[in-house]
FIRO-516442 format. One line per 8 residues: number of its first residue (from 1); their letters; for each residue y, x, z of N, C-alpha, C. Coordinates in pm, 1 decimal. Layout:
% FIRO-516442
NUM = a = Y,X,Z,Y,X,Z,Y,X,Z  ...;
This chain:
% FIRO-516442
1 = mserkalk = 418.7,711.6,-147.2,477.7,780.3,-22.4,384.3,768.5,92.8  354.7,882.5,150.9,249.7,873.4,263.7,307.4,802.4,379.7  237.9,749.2,481.3,287.5,685.8,596.0,363.5,778.6,679.9  310.4,903.2,679.1,386.2,1004.4,764.0,521.9,1031.4,708.9  529.2,1056.0,568.0,654.0,1073.7,508.7,756.5,970.3,517.9  703.3,838.2,516.2,790.7,721.6,531.0,834.8,717.3,664.0  748.2,736.3,765.5,791.7,721.9,895.3,918.4,803.0,952.0  934.1,921.7,895.7,1053.7,1002.5,934.4,1181.0,927.5,927.7;
9 = yyfdlela = 1187.7,840.8,816.8,1315.9,769.2,788.3,1348.6,667.0,898.2  1246.5,644.3,974.2,1276.1,557.1,1097.2,1371.8,613.8,1192.2  1367.7,752.2,1200.8,1440.0,809.5,1304.3,1569.6,868.6,1243.3  1675.6,775.3,1235.2,1805.8,805.9,1184.0,1904.6,728.5,1253.0  2018.7,703.3,1188.9,2127.5,633.8,1253.6,2105.6,480.7,1288.1  2013.2,436.1,1222.3,1974.4,286.6,1258.9,1905.5,288.7,1390.6  1816.9,375.0,1413.0,1740.2,382.9,1544.3,1850.8,434.2,1646.6  1943.6,522.7,1623.7,2037.2,557.6,1708.8,2127.0,433.6,1752.4;
17 = hrlsslik = 2150.1,354.9,1663.5,2238.5,230.6,1702.7,2152.3,147.3,1782.0  2025.9,127.5,1771.5,1939.2,45.1,1850.6,1936.8,98.8,1981.0  1903.7,230.0,2001.0,1889.6,299.0,2136.6,2017.2,281.4,2215.2  2139.5,285.9,2143.3,2262.9,278.4,2197.9,2279.1,136.4,2256.3  2245.9,40.2,2161.4,2262.0,-97.5,2219.2,2180.8,-131.4,2333.6  2063.4,-65.2,2348.0,1979.4,-88.9,2469.8,2025.0,-22.4,2591.8  2082.5,98.4,2560.9,2136.2,175.8,2672.8,2258.7,122.5,2742.0  2348.0,69.8,2668.7,2474.0,34.3,2699.2,2482.3,-62.8,2825.1;
25 = pyfprfpt = 2402.8,-158.2,2824.4,2408.4,-245.4,2952.6,2380.5,-170.7,3089.0  2302.9,-60.4,3076.6,2264.1,18.4,3198.9,2360.7,143.0,3215.1  2427.4,174.4,3112.1,2508.2,301.3,3116.1,2638.7,264.4,3031.1  2735.8,189.1,3079.2,2838.9,138.9,2998.0,2914.6,254.1,2941.3  2924.8,372.1,2988.7,2998.1,484.6,2943.6,2936.1,560.1,2831.8  2819.7,503.0,2777.9,2731.5,581.0,2674.2,2833.4,583.3,2545.1  2852.4,701.0,2492.2,2939.6,718.2,2376.6,2871.6,689.0,2240.7  2865.4,557.5,2217.0,2789.7,517.9,2101.7,2829.7,595.4,1970.0;
33 = dsfvqsva = 2949.9,593.4,1947.6,3010.2,655.4,1811.6,2965.8,795.3,1799.2  2985.1,868.8,1896.6,2963.7,1018.7,1882.6,2796.7,1035.7,1874.6  2732.2,957.9,1947.6,2585.6,967.9,1954.2,2534.3,933.0,1812.3  2573.6,816.4,1751.0,2528.2,791.0,1631.6,2572.9,885.9,1519.4  2682.0,932.2,1521.8,2732.2,1031.4,1413.0,2650.2,1145.5,1429.1  2634.5,1200.1,1551.4,2563.5,1331.1,1568.6,2407.3,1312.7,1518.9  2346.7,1206.0,1557.7,2217.3,1184.6,1509.5,2210.1,1174.5,1354.7  2302.2,1104.8,1295.9,2289.8,1089.7,1155.6,2308.7,1215.8,1089.1;
41 = lkteplel = 2400.2,1296.8,1121.5,2440.4,1426.7,1072.3,2315.9,1528.3,1086.8  2259.4,1533.4,1213.1,2158.0,1644.3,1238.1,2017.3,1597.8,1181.6  1994.4,1479.4,1168.5,1853.5,1428.5,1138.3,1834.7,1430.3,982.8  1943.2,1429.4,901.2,1927.8,1404.3,754.0,1836.8,1503.8,689.2  1843.5,1628.7,716.8,1758.8,1728.7,644.1,1616.6,1755.2,719.4  1588.2,1681.3,811.3,1478.5,1712.7,905.4,1343.9,1633.7,866.8  1239.9,1691.5,903.1,1116.6,1594.2,899.8,1116.6,1525.3,1026.9  977.6,1458.3,1043.4,961.2,1359.1,1149.2,977.3,1426.8,1289.6;
49 = kgrvavia = 902.2,1528.2,1317.6,922.3,1604.4,1458.3,1065.5,1648.1,1484.7  1128.3,1709.6,1388.5,1257.4,1744.1,1407.5,1351.5,1630.6,1433.9  1340.3,1522.2,1378.6,1422.9,1403.6,1392.2,1399.3,1339.4,1532.9  1279.5,1339.1,1569.1,1249.5,1289.5,1706.5,1311.8,1379.0,1811.4  1300.1,1512.2,1795.0,1367.6,1610.2,1878.2,1518.6,1596.3,1893.9  1579.6,1586.2,1776.0,1715.8,1570.2,1763.6,1767.4,1438.7,1852.0  1700.9,1330.6,1832.8,1747.3,1215.1,1915.8,1725.4,1237.1,2053.9  1611.1,1295.0,2094.6,1590.8,1318.8,2240.0,1709.1,1423.9,2305.0;
57 = delrntlp = 1729.4,1522.6,2217.3,1838.7,1606.5,2252.7,1962.9,1550.0,2271.6  2003.6,1460.8,2172.8,2131.5,1388.0,2185.6,2139.4,1290.5,2303.7  2013.7,1235.7,2344.1,2013.4,1149.6,2458.8,2050.5,1237.6,2574.6  1993.1,1359.6,2581.4,2021.2,1450.1,2696.9,2171.9,1492.0,2709.7  2225.5,1499.8,2581.6,2373.8,1532.3,2590.9,2455.2,1428.5,2621.2  2405.1,1310.9,2620.2,2506.9,1195.1,2627.6,2486.1,1113.4,2755.5  2349.9,1114.3,2810.7,2328.2,1048.0,2931.5,2373.9,1128.7,3055.1  2359.4,1075.3,3176.0,2404.3,1155.9,3281.7,2329.0,1293.1,3304.7;
65 = tdysealn = 2393.8,1391.3,3347.8,2323.0,1534.2,3352.6,2216.9,1539.3,3443.4  2214.4,1448.1,3543.8,2098.5,1443.8,3644.6,1976.6,1381.9,3582.6  1864.4,1470.3,3564.9,1753.6,1407.5,3488.8,1710.8,1273.9,3547.7  1686.5,1265.9,3671.1,1633.2,1149.4,3748.6,1727.4,1031.0,3707.5  1848.0,1047.8,3706.8,1938.9,937.6,3668.8,1923.7,896.8,3529.0  1923.2,999.4,3434.9,1908.7,965.6,3299.2,1775.1,904.3,3270.1  1659.8,954.7,3329.0,1534.6,891.1,3310.0,1512.7,754.2,3357.2  1590.4,719.8,3467.4,1590.6,587.3,3516.8,1651.6,484.3,3415.7;
73 = illrilgp = 1753.8,531.7,3345.2,1815.6,449.8,3245.8,1717.2,428.1,3126.3  1657.5,526.3,3081.0,1560.9,527.5,2976.2,1440.0,421.5,3010.9  1396.8,437.4,3131.2,1273.3,352.6,3170.9,1326.2,210.2,3161.1  1444.9,177.0,3179.4,1490.8,40.9,3176.4,1497.6,-26.8,3049.9  1484.4,62.3,2935.7,1501.3,7.5,2806.3,1359.5,3.2,2728.2  1247.5,28.1,2803.3,1109.7,43.1,2744.0,1067.4,-82.6,2666.0  1109.9,-193.7,2735.6,1051.8,-317.2,2675.3,926.3,-358.2,2729.8  865.8,-466.4,2674.2,737.3,-525.5,2736.2,625.0,-423.8,2690.6;
81 = eneteqgm = 515.6,-432.2,2773.9,404.1,-355.3,2759.9,332.4,-401.8,2628.6  257.4,-317.9,2568.5,182.7,-339.9,2454.4,52.5,-423.1,2501.1  34.4,-549.5,2452.9,-86.9,-625.0,2504.8,-201.6,-615.7,2404.7  -183.9,-539.1,2300.4,-293.7,-523.5,2200.2,-353.0,-381.3,2214.1  -455.2,-368.1,2143.2,-517.4,-227.8,2135.6,-470.1,-145.3,2015.2  -357.5,-192.9,1960.2,-296.7,-118.7,1860.9,-214.1,-6.3,1924.4  -219.5,106.9,1861.2,-150.9,217.4,1940.1,-22.2,250.0,1865.0  27.4,394.4,1890.6,157.6,440.9,1856.3,198.4,424.8,1717.7;
89 = ftngyflm = 85.0,425.5,1626.4,100.6,413.9,1484.2,135.0,272.8,1440.1  140.9,181.5,1524.4,166.2,51.7,1490.0,290.0,-1.2,1571.9  295.3,15.2,1688.9,398.4,-17.8,1786.6,470.8,81.8,1854.6  598.4,48.3,1896.2,662.2,144.9,1981.7,719.4,264.2,1922.9  747.1,264.9,1804.2,803.1,387.9,1733.6,928.8,432.0,1805.9  1007.8,346.8,1851.7,1151.9,371.7,1903.3,1140.1,448.9,2028.4  1015.8,443.4,2097.7,1006.7,517.5,2223.9,963.1,664.2,2193.4  937.2,703.8,2076.0,894.9,849.8,2055.3,1005.5,941.2,2110.8;
97 = piaffver = 1137.2,921.7,2093.6,1235.8,1020.9,2138.2,1240.2,1025.0,2291.5  1207.5,913.9,2355.1,1208.9,886.3,2493.4,1087.4,975.8,2551.9  977.7,955.4,2503.7,859.9,1038.0,2533.6,881.5,1189.0,2520.7  953.0,1226.4,2403.8,986.3,1372.1,2399.8,1085.9,1423.5,2489.4  1167.7,1323.2,2519.0,1273.5,1357.4,2638.6,1200.4,1400.7,2766.3  1105.8,1328.0,2794.5,1020.5,1371.2,2915.8,948.9,1492.7,2899.1  887.6,1503.2,2779.0,805.9,1636.9,2750.0,909.8,1753.0,2760.6  1024.8,1749.2,2695.3,1115.0,1868.8,2683.9,1189.7,1900.8,2816.4;
105 = yglqhfei = 1236.8,1784.8,2886.6,1333.3,1806.7,3001.1,1276.2,1769.6,3136.4  1151.6,1716.4,3138.2,1112.9,1683.6,3264.5,1015.8,1778.0,3355.4  986.8,1886.1,3304.0,880.1,1965.1,3357.4,928.1,2008.8,3506.2  1038.1,2013.4,3536.0,1085.2,2049.0,3677.7,1086.0,1937.3,3760.3  1052.8,1817.7,3722.5,1056.7,1694.5,3791.2,921.0,1626.9,3774.0  807.2,1676.4,3832.4,673.1,1648.2,3803.6,644.6,1514.0,3837.3  668.0,1455.7,3951.8,624.1,1338.8,3995.5,699.3,1215.4,3909.7  829.9,1228.0,3899.3,906.0,1116.0,3822.4,869.1,1113.5,3672.2;
113 = smhamyei = 842.3,1232.5,3626.6,792.8,1254.9,3482.1,657.0,1186.1,3465.6  562.9,1218.7,3555.5,431.8,1138.1,3543.6,444.1,991.2,3553.7  527.6,948.4,3641.9,553.8,800.8,3651.1,607.1,755.0,3513.6  691.2,825.4,3449.7,752.3,785.5,3330.9,640.1,794.5,3213.4  555.8,885.8,3217.8,442.2,876.6,3122.1,359.5,759.8,3139.5  338.8,731.2,3253.3,259.6,605.5,3282.3,312.4,480.7,3226.6  444.4,477.2,3245.5,507.5,355.7,3188.3,520.3,353.9,3036.4  555.3,473.3,2985.3,578.5,485.1,2841.6,434.1,451.9,2771.3;
121 = tkrhtsey = 332.5,509.2,2826.0,201.6,491.5,2755.9,148.2,346.6,2752.9  208.7,266.3,2828.7,162.5,112.9,2830.2,247.0,56.6,2713.8  339.1,124.8,2646.1,418.9,60.6,2543.9,407.9,142.8,2414.3  384.2,264.2,2423.0,376.8,356.4,2319.7,270.7,464.4,2332.1  300.8,582.2,2372.0,201.3,682.5,2407.0,258.4,795.2,2477.2  186.9,862.5,2569.5,230.3,976.8,2636.5,133.3,1096.5,2598.9  50.1,1078.5,2498.5,-56.9,1187.9,2481.3,-0.7,1316.6,2435.1  115.6,1322.4,2384.9,183.3,1458.3,2352.2,261.4,1506.6,2470.3;
129 = tirpylec = 328.3,1402.0,2549.5,415.0,1443.2,2650.3,340.3,1516.8,2759.3  210.2,1475.2,2786.5,148.1,1523.1,2903.6,99.3,1666.9,2880.2  95.3,1724.5,2771.4,20.0,1848.2,2733.3,87.2,1961.3,2811.2  229.4,1970.8,2794.3,287.2,2089.8,2880.8,266.7,2075.0,3020.8  269.2,1945.4,3073.4,223.0,1931.5,3215.2,92.0,1980.6,3264.3  -9.0,1949.9,3176.8,-139.9,1993.4,3202.2,-143.1,2152.3,3210.8  -62.4,2209.6,3119.0,-65.0,2353.7,3122.2,4.4,2410.8,3256.0  110.0,2349.8,3291.8,188.1,2403.5,3406.3,130.6,2347.2,3543.1;
137 = ypdeclky = 73.5,2224.3,3548.4,40.6,2167.5,3671.2,-104.0,2106.9,3657.9  -213.6,2191.4,3614.5,-333.9,2125.2,3599.8,-405.1,2059.3,3709.8  -396.4,2112.7,3835.8,-460.5,2042.6,3943.4,-379.6,1912.3,3984.5  -255.3,1912.4,3975.6,-172.9,1804.0,4002.2,-201.1,1686.8,3898.0  -212.3,1729.9,3782.0,-233.6,1637.1,3673.0,-369.3,1568.3,3687.7  -475.7,1657.8,3714.8,-604.4,1600.8,3741.3,-617.9,1494.0,3835.5  -541.9,1502.6,3944.8,-535.5,1397.2,4043.3,-476.2,1264.0,3991.2  -387.2,1273.6,3898.7,-337.0,1154.0,3829.8,-431.3,1101.9,3741.4;
145 = lntwlhdt = -486.6,1193.9,3662.9,-590.5,1147.4,3556.2,-712.0,1072.1,3615.8  -753.5,1134.1,3728.5,-866.8,1070.9,3800.3,-836.7,929.4,3853.1  -703.9,909.4,3884.9,-654.8,764.9,3930.9,-652.5,684.0,3801.4  -589.6,735.5,3693.4,-567.7,667.6,3570.7,-694.3,614.6,3510.1  -801.6,685.9,3532.6,-934.8,649.9,3476.5,-972.1,504.8,3505.7  -922.5,454.7,3624.4,-962.8,331.7,3669.1,-850.9,235.6,3650.3  -736.3,261.1,3580.5,-631.0,174.9,3569.4,-672.3,41.1,3493.0  -602.9,-64.0,3508.3,-652.5,-186.2,3443.7,-605.4,-194.0,3295.5;
153 = nphvrrlv = -502.3,-102.0,3271.4,-437.1,-103.0,3124.2,-528.4,-11.3,3046.2  -570.7,-56.3,2931.1,-654.6,43.6,2841.5,-569.7,149.8,2777.1  -451.5,141.7,2763.0,-365.0,237.7,2711.9,-342.8,359.4,2810.2  -347.9,323.9,2937.5,-347.9,430.4,3039.4,-478.8,506.3,3047.8  -589.6,429.1,3044.9,-721.6,491.5,3044.3,-744.4,579.2,2921.2  -696.3,529.2,2800.8,-698.3,606.9,2681.7,-616.8,737.1,2689.2  -508.7,733.5,2764.3,-428.3,854.7,2766.9,-514.4,966.5,2850.5  -597.6,936.0,2935.4,-673.8,1026.7,3008.3,-764.6,1112.5,2909.1;
161 = segtrtrl = -825.3,1041.7,2819.9,-895.2,1108.9,2709.6,-804.6,1173.9,2594.7  -709.9,1092.4,2543.0,-632.5,1135.6,2421.9,-559.3,1263.5,2459.1  -490.9,1238.5,2582.8,-385.8,1339.2,2618.2,-448.4,1475.8,2644.4  -580.1,1487.2,2672.6,-643.6,1609.1,2724.1,-730.1,1660.9,2605.5  -726.2,1610.9,2478.7,-794.8,1653.3,2367.0,-756.3,1795.1,2340.5  -851.3,1872.7,2304.8,-815.6,2016.0,2263.9,-763.3,2024.6,2129.2  -802.6,1931.5,2048.3,-743.5,1922.0,1898.2,-676.1,1800.7,1867.2  -594.4,1763.6,1952.4,-513.8,1630.6,1933.4,-441.0,1659.8,1799.0;
169 = pwakrtqa = -446.8,1555.7,1701.2,-377.3,1559.7,1575.1,-216.3,1567.8,1601.1  -161.5,1641.1,1513.8,-14.5,1673.4,1532.3,32.5,1747.3,1646.4  -61.7,1798.8,1729.8,-28.4,1875.6,1847.4,-89.5,2017.9,1836.1  -34.5,2114.1,1909.3,-93.9,2243.8,1915.7,-225.3,2245.1,1994.2  -309.3,2319.8,1933.4,-452.9,2320.0,2001.8,-435.1,2388.0,2134.4  -514.0,2325.4,2230.2,-513.9,2377.6,2363.5,-661.9,2419.3,2407.0  -657.1,2477.9,2513.2,-795.5,2492.2,2581.2,-841.8,2362.6,2663.7  -958.6,2374.6,2700.9,-1000.9,2266.0,2807.5,-911.6,2283.4,2926.4;
177 = ikgnpann = -910.8,2174.1,3006.9,-816.8,2174.8,3126.5,-869.4,2292.8,3220.6  -779.1,2386.1,3264.4,-808.3,2504.7,3337.1,-909.1,2596.5,3267.7  -929.2,2580.5,3138.7,-1010.8,2667.8,3056.6,-1164.7,2630.1,3070.8  -1180.2,2518.4,3136.4,-1324.3,2488.4,3166.8,-1353.5,2339.1,3108.5  -1436.4,2328.2,3008.7,-1470.3,2196.0,2946.3,-1542.7,2113.1,3044.1  -1587.7,2152.8,3155.0,-1645.9,2063.8,3259.1,-1533.3,1964.0,3310.8  -1411.9,2009.4,3307.8,-1321.4,1928.5,3369.2,-1273.9,1807.1,3274.8  -1288.9,1842.1,3151.4,-1269.9,1723.8,3036.5,-1386.9,1635.8,3050.8;
185 = ldllftll = -1506.1,1697.7,3054.0,-1627.3,1615.6,3038.1,-1641.0,1520.4,3157.9  -1612.2,1572.1,3272.8,-1609.2,1489.4,3397.9,-1523.8,1369.7,3377.4  -1393.3,1388.7,3312.2,-1305.4,1266.6,3295.2,-1373.7,1168.5,3190.4  -1424.0,1226.6,3092.4,-1504.6,1144.3,2978.5,-1615.5,1069.9,3025.1  -1688.3,1106.6,3124.7,-1812.5,1043.6,3173.6,-1767.0,904.7,3211.4  -1664.3,887.2,3294.4,-1631.5,765.7,3346.2,-1588.7,669.2,3240.1  -1543.0,719.6,3114.1,-1481.9,636.4,3012.0,-1597.3,609.2,2905.3  -1706.4,666.2,2917.0,-1813.5,642.2,2819.9,-1851.0,496.0,2782.4;
193 = kdpsyyvr = -1851.1,414.8,2887.1,-1878.4,270.1,2892.7,-1761.2,175.9,2896.8  -1637.6,234.0,2863.7,-1510.9,153.0,2892.7,-1526.5,24.1,2809.4  -1472.1,-81.1,2849.8,-1479.8,-213.0,2780.6,-1396.1,-202.1,2658.8  -1296.0,-104.5,2643.8,-1216.0,-112.5,2538.5,-1265.4,-16.6,2427.6  -1281.8,-82.3,2307.7,-1324.3,5.1,2194.9,-1219.1,109.7,2171.7  -1089.0,78.9,2181.4,-977.7,170.3,2170.9,-993.5,313.2,2249.7  -1039.3,269.7,2365.4,-1071.6,392.9,2475.4,-1193.4,469.1,2432.9  -1303.1,401.3,2392.3,-1427.2,458.1,2354.7,-1410.2,542.7,2227.7;
201 = ksvanhln = -1338.3,498.4,2140.2,-1309.8,566.3,2006.8,-1244.4,712.8,2061.3  -1138.9,714.5,2147.2,-1075.7,817.6,2184.1,-1185.7,921.7,2244.5  -1261.2,863.1,2338.8,-1374.2,950.0,2396.6,-1463.0,1019.9,2292.3  -1505.9,947.1,2183.8,-1583.1,990.3,2086.3,-1503.3,1124.0,2008.4  -1377.9,1090.5,1982.0,-1296.9,1194.3,1913.0,-1284.1,1318.6,2006.5  -1257.9,1294.2,2123.5,-1245.8,1405.3,2223.9,-1379.0,1492.9,2232.6  -1496.0,1413.6,2235.7,-1609.7,1491.7,2229.4,-1627.4,1571.3,2099.1  -1598.9,1520.2,1994.4,-1600.8,1587.4,1857.9,-1514.1,1718.2,1873.4;
209 = dltkdyrd = -1396.8,1696.4,1925.2,-1320.7,1821.7,1957.5,-1404.9,1930.8,2033.0  -1456.2,1890.8,2136.5,-1522.2,1974.2,2222.4,-1633.6,2039.6,2161.1  -1716.6,1971.9,2079.7,-1820.1,2032.9,2012.2,-1779.0,2155.4,1922.8  -1653.2,2151.2,1881.9,-1589.8,2268.5,1799.6,-1551.3,2377.0,1874.5  -1499.6,2353.6,1996.8,-1452.0,2458.4,2077.9,-1550.9,2503.1,2197.0  -1627.9,2415.9,2235.7,-1726.4,2437.4,2352.3,-1854.2,2377.8,2319.2  -1924.7,2416.9,2199.4,-2041.3,2361.0,2150.2,-2151.1,2360.3,2274.3  -2188.3,2467.2,2310.2,-2302.3,2475.7,2393.3,-2285.4,2381.2,2525.4;
217 = atldwihr = -2166.3,2397.8,2595.2,-2139.1,2324.3,2711.0,-2140.3,2174.7,2683.5  -2080.6,2129.7,2575.5,-2083.3,1992.9,2528.7,-2224.1,1936.5,2499.7  -2305.1,2014.7,2426.9,-2438.0,1970.5,2395.4,-2518.9,1952.3,2529.6  -2506.3,2044.6,2613.4,-2576.2,2052.8,2741.0,-2540.2,1930.8,2826.7  -2419.1,1895.6,2831.5,-2366.5,1771.4,2896.2,-2431.2,1658.5,2837.1  -2428.3,1643.1,2702.6,-2494.4,1531.6,2642.3,-2632.6,1511.2,2676.3  -2709.4,1620.1,2684.0,-2855.1,1614.8,2720.7,-2873.6,1559.4,2854.6  -2770.0,1583.4,2942.6,-2794.2,1538.2,3082.1,-2756.3,1381.8,3101.3;
225 = ldleddsi = -2710.0,1330.2,2985.8,-2676.3,1171.1,3008.2,-2813.8,1106.1,2993.1  -2795.8,981.1,3014.8,-2906.2,881.4,3000.8,-2898.1,836.8,2861.7  -2969.4,909.5,2769.3,-2971.8,874.1,2622.8,-3046.2,748.6,2590.7  -3113.7,687.1,2684.4,-3176.6,560.0,2665.0,-3079.9,442.9,2681.9  -2951.8,464.8,2718.4,-2858.0,383.4,2739.8,-2786.6,349.3,2619.1  -2824.1,224.9,2558.3,-2751.2,193.7,2414.9,-2615.9,182.9,2420.1  -2549.1,154.7,2543.0,-2410.4,130.7,2542.2,-2337.6,254.3,2516.3  -2388.1,375.8,2528.2,-2319.4,502.3,2502.0,-2354.2,558.0,2365.7;
233 = nwvirrgl = -2452.5,506.7,2284.1,-2502.5,583.3,2170.0,-2395.4,583.1,2059.8  -2317.0,487.3,2036.5,-2211.5,496.9,1940.0,-2118.3,615.6,1971.7  -2077.7,614.7,2095.6,-1972.2,729.9,2133.3,-2042.0,860.2,2110.8  -2160.2,883.5,2146.8,-2226.8,1010.1,2135.0,-2246.1,1045.9,1984.4  -2293.3,941.5,1909.5,-2304.6,975.9,1759.8,-2167.3,1013.4,1696.9  -2070.3,936.6,1732.5,-1940.9,975.6,1667.0,-1888.1,1107.3,1716.7  -1924.7,1133.3,1843.7,-1882.6,1258.9,1902.0,-1952.1,1384.2,1840.4  -2065.5,1354.8,1787.9,-2145.4,1473.3,1715.3,-2128.8,1475.0,1572.1;
241 = rsltssgd = -2037.0,1401.1,1519.1,-2021.1,1380.6,1360.3,-1996.9,1537.6,1298.0  -1908.6,1605.6,1361.6,-1880.3,1725.2,1298.0,-1999.8,1834.1,1289.7  -2063.4,1833.5,1403.6,-2182.8,1919.2,1419.5,-2299.3,1869.0,1321.2  -2321.4,1737.0,1320.3,-2434.4,1688.0,1237.5,-2407.4,1707.8,1084.3  -2276.7,1680.4,1048.9,-2241.2,1705.4,907.0,-2243.8,1843.6,859.7  -2238.9,1939.8,960.6,-2248.5,2080.2,930.5,-2387.5,2130.9,930.7  -2498.4,2032.8,967.3,-2640.0,2069.9,966.4,-2669.7,2135.2,1106.4  -2601.0,2122.7,1207.9,-2639.4,2180.2,1332.2,-2778.6,2119.9,1376.6;
249 = paaielle = -2869.7,2209.1,1401.9,-2998.1,2146.2,1424.2,-3013.6,2083.4,1559.0  -2942.8,2134.1,1664.3,-2937.4,2085.1,1787.4,-2875.2,1942.4,1795.9  -2763.5,1928.8,1717.7,-2701.9,1797.1,1715.9,-2787.3,1702.3,1647.6  -2851.1,1740.0,1533.2,-2940.6,1649.1,1459.6,-3054.6,1617.2,1547.7  -3114.0,1689.5,1630.9,-3226.3,1664.1,1706.9,-3186.3,1560.9,1810.6  -3048.2,1566.0,1870.2,-3004.5,1472.8,1962.0,-2992.3,1339.6,1899.1  -2944.1,1329.9,1780.2,-2924.3,1208.2,1703.0,-3062.6,1139.4,1692.9  -3174.2,1204.1,1674.6,-3303.1,1150.9,1652.4,-3349.2,1074.4,1784.8;
257 = il = -3296.7,1130.8,1901.7,-3320.9,1071.4,2037.0,-3261.7,937.5,2046.8  -3138.5,926.9,1996.9,-3052.3,808.4,2025.7,-3100.2,692.0,1951.6;
């Protein structure tokens, strides 16, 4: 059984019980029985994304109707920050419906939703959650992203790169921010020498995406870097892997310089 196929079974009545037990101290009127029953009934025939969506929808149906009040309750159950460089595929699965809750219901509440993403990503990830916000509020998001570039938490810095990828796995493909790859590349520049391997790997994967969607702009940007700086060579090589494997002569020439 594949990891992805196995993972979907995490999102069922057992997780519904866990979420309910976490929520109850902060919202005593939470209807545990109906929440669990509804989750169990609706998730049974669904795959992973559908199950996550059902739980998020049921949270919306059972928590206070005011989004800010409901979100405040959910933020209180996030638990401790992830102190490792292991990401969403190792820790924090139970937070996936909460991240989706913000993605689906928070667009009209930009500031508090961005704060929620910041807190969620320190424990799980907001790389999917932020994507509709980038589409609706690109300038406002860029202000946050440029601040998060310098955050002390590597998961927050990684979100800047991973959340803005044009070909993020499991997500719908998107354009570069505001349709201009320079916006993405400006963000990545600061992260090229990030002390976290976890962050640098995301930067390399992001560059690899951009070489597929904005080849010329990305190669021009790489040429303008200090290619004698050994600290960025691994990121650049990994970022060029798709072009070099396809025999792209400009990418191969760049590798010879590194």
